[in-house]
C-alpha positions in Angstrom: 10.8 5.6 0.2 11.0 2.0 -1.2 8.8 0.5 1.6 6.1 3.1 1.0 6.2 3.0 -2.8 5.7 -0.8 -2.7 2.4 -0.2 -0.9 1.1 0.7 -4.4 0.9 -3.0 -5.2 -2.5 -2.8 -3.4 -3.7 0.3 -5.1 -5.8 1.2 -8.1 -7.3 -0.9 -10.9 -10.7 -1.8 -12.5 -12.9 -4.6 -11.2 -12.2 -8.1 -12.5 -15.8 -8.6 -13.5 -15.8 -5.6 -15.7 -12.3 -5.3 -17.2 -11.9 -2.5 -19.7 -9.1 -0.2 -20.7 -8.7 2.3 -17.8 -6.4 4.9 -16.4 -6.4 6.8 -13.1 -4.4 9.6 -11.6 -3.7 10.2 -7.9 -2.1 12.9 -5.8 0.6 11.3 -3.6 1.7 12.6 -0.2 4.6 10.9 1.6 5.1 12.2 5.2 8.1 11.1 7.1 11.0 13.3 8.4 9.8 15.8 5.8 6.6 15.9 3.6 7.0 15.1 -0.1 4.4 15.4 -2.8 4.2 13.4 -6.0 1.8 11.6 -8.3 0.8 8.0 -9.0 -0.9 6.6 -12.2 -2.2 3.3 -13.4 -3.1 2.2 -16.9 -4.8 -1.0 -18.0 -4.9 -2.1 -21.6 -5.8 -5.2 -23.6 -3.7 -6.9 -26.2 -5.7 -9.8 -27.8 -6.3 -12.3 -25.1 -4.0 -10.8 -22.5 -4.2 -7.7 -20.3 -1.3 -5.4 -19.4 -1.4 -3.2 -16.3 1.2 -0.5 -15.8 1.5 1.4 -12.5 3.9 4.2 -11.6 4.6 6.5 -8.7 7.0 9.4 -8.6 8.3 11.7 -5.9 11.4 13.9 -5.8 13.7 11.2 -4.3 12.5 8.2 -6.3 10.0 6.3 -8.4 8.6 2.8 -8.9 7.4 1.4 -12.3 5.5 -1.9 -12.4 3.9 -3.9 -15.2 1.8 -7.0 -15.0 0.7 -9.2 -17.9 -2.2 -11.6 -17.2 -5.2 -13.4 -18.6 -8.8 -13.4 -17.3 -10.6 -16.7 -17.2 -14.3 -17.0 -18.0 -15.2 -17.2 -14.3 -13.2 -13.9 -13.7 -10.2 -15.6 -12.2 -7.0 -13.7 -13.0 -4.0 -15.7 -14.2 -0.8 -13.8 -13.9 1.8 -14.5 -16.6 4.6 -12.0 -16.0 5.4 -9.2 -13.5 8.2 -6.6 -13.7 9.2 -3.9 -11.2 11.9 -1.1 -11.4 12.5 0.8 -8.2 14.7 3.9 -8.2 15.7 5.7 -5.0 18.3 8.5 -5.1 19.3 7.6 -8.6 19.9 3.9 -7.9 17.6 1.4 -9.7 16.8 -2.2 -8.8 14.9 -4.4 -11.2 12.8 -7.5 -10.5 11.0 -9.9 -12.8 8.7 -12.8 -12.3 7.4 -15.3 -14.9 4.6 -17.7 -14.0 4.5 -21.3 -15.5 1.1 -22.6 -14.5 1.7 -26.0 -16.3 4.6 -26.8 -14.0 3.2 -24.8 -11.0 6.4 -22.8 -10.7 7.3 -19.1 -10.9 10.7 -17.4 -11.2 11.5 -14.3 -9.2 14.7 -13.1 -10.7 17.0 -16.2 -10.1 14.8 -17.8 -7.4 12.1 -20.4 -8.2 8.9 -20.6 -6.2 6.3 -23.4 -6.1 2.9 -21.9 -7.1 -0.4 -22.5 -5.4 -3.8 -22.2 -7.0 -5.1 -18.6 -6.9 -1.7 -16.9 -6.3 -1.5 -13.5 -8.0 1.1 -10.9 -8.5 1.3 -7.5 -6.7 -0.8 -5.7 -9.3 -3.5 -8.3 -9.9 -3.9 -8.4 -6.1 -6.0 -5.2 -6.4 -8.1 -6.7 -9.2 -8.8 -9.7 -7.1 -9.9 -7.6 -4.2 -12.3 -5.6 -6.4 -13.7 -8.9 -7.7 -14.3 -10.0 -4.2 -16.1 -6.8 -3.4 -18.3 -7.4 -6.4 -19.3 -11.0 -5.7 -18.9 -11.1 -1.9 -15.9 -13.4 -2.1 -12.9 -13.8 0.3 -10.7 -10.8 1.1 -7.8 -13.1 1.8 -5.4 -13.1 -1.2 -2.1 -15.0 -1.8 0.5 -12.8 -3.5 3.9 -13.7 -5.0 6.2 -10.8 -4.2 10.0 -10.7 -3.6 10.4 -14.4 -4.0 7.8 -15.4 -1.4 4.1 -16.1 -1.3 2.3 -14.1 1.3 -1.3 -14.0 2.3 -3.0 -10.6 2.7 -6.2 -10.6 4.7 -8.3 -7.4 4.5 -10.9 -6.4 7.0 -14.2 -5.0 5.6 -15.1 -2.0 7.7 -18.3 -1.2 6.0 -19.6 1.9 4.1 -18.3 5.2 5.2 -18.7 8.8 4.0 -15.5 10.5 2.9 -15.0 14.1 1.9 -13.1 14.2 -1.5 -12.3 16.8 -4.1 -15.5 15.6 -5.9 -17.6 16.0 -2.8 -18.8 13.7 -0.1 -18.8 10.0 -1.3 -20.1 6.8 0.3 -17.2 4.4 0.0 -16.3 0.9 1.1 -13.5 0.9 3.6 -10.9 -2.0 3.8 -8.0 -2.4 6.1 -4.9 -4.6 6.2 -3.2 -4.6 9.6 0.3 -6.1 9.4 1.3 -5.2 12.9 0.4 -2.7 15.7 2.2 0.1 13.9 1.8 -0.9 10.2 -1.4 -0.8 8.3 -2.9 -0.1 4.9 -6.4 1.3 4.4 -8.3 1.5 1.1 -11.5 3.3 0.2 -13.5 2.1 -2.9 -16.4 3.7 -4.7 -19.1 1.0 -5.2 -21.0 3.2 -7.7 -18.0 3.3 -10.0 -16.9 -0.3 -10.3 -15.1 -0.1 -6.9 -12.7 2.6 -8.2 -10.1 3.3 -5.5 -10.6 6.8 -4.2 -8.1 6.9 -1.4 -5.2 4.8 0.1 -3.5 5.4 3.4 -0.5 3.4 4.5 1.0 4.0 7.9 4.0 2.8 9.9 6.2 4.0 12.8 8.1 6.3 10.4 5.1 8.2 8.9 2.5 7.6 6.2 1.7 7.5 2.5 -1.5 8.8 1.1 -3.0 8.6 -2.4 -6.1 10.6 -3.4 -7.9 10.3 -6.7 -7.6 13.3 -9.0 -8.9 11.9 -12.3 -9.9 8.8 -14.2 -10.6 7.8 -17.8 -11.9 4.6 -19.5 -12.4 3.4 -23.0 -10.7 1.6 -26.0 -8.3 4.5 -26.6 -6.4 4.0 -23.3 -3.0 2.5 -24.2 0.0 1.3 -22.2 2.8 3.8 -22.0 6.5 3.1 -22.2 8.3 2.3 -19.0 10.8 4.9 -18.1 14.4 3.9 -18.1 
């Protein structure tokens, strides 16, 4: 459950070139020994010169709650400031927190300290950076600080494909990250709606996780919700 839930770090969010308050809802299907259904949501809100993104996913055996606080530079570069994650599986919760000090080029991940590199993002701003790259034709290789390590995720652009969805047939941009022969993550974005993520499919040798868009809203009335305890 934990491995599949953390796949959500590369899920839903609005494009960096057009940041605005935003929320989206997804149907979640987790297929392993048994098939479990749940839901995932994401909310982006602005507070003065900073942005806050909250992401949650819930199924019968567990949940994950994530919050990212970041700034957006004039050129669209995203500058993460703080990241928090609470993961609950079978009633047991683990919490992680990271604070970014860009003046000293360091970040803390719980009790560990990491040396930062230019352009490093957190798990939630990874998605924003990908969508910015789709907008401006930039690189789909992104460095991410997660679990005390900086990792590079390189996504393959598979072109425009037609996908049947609850809203009908849509022409979507298809990306894929192949970690190994039996582990991959695929994403489908709608270029006609600020590259909104319509579908996510993560697979490994134990099964798969799928997210499918069920609704989305945008506007100044979208606010960040409280993190469940």
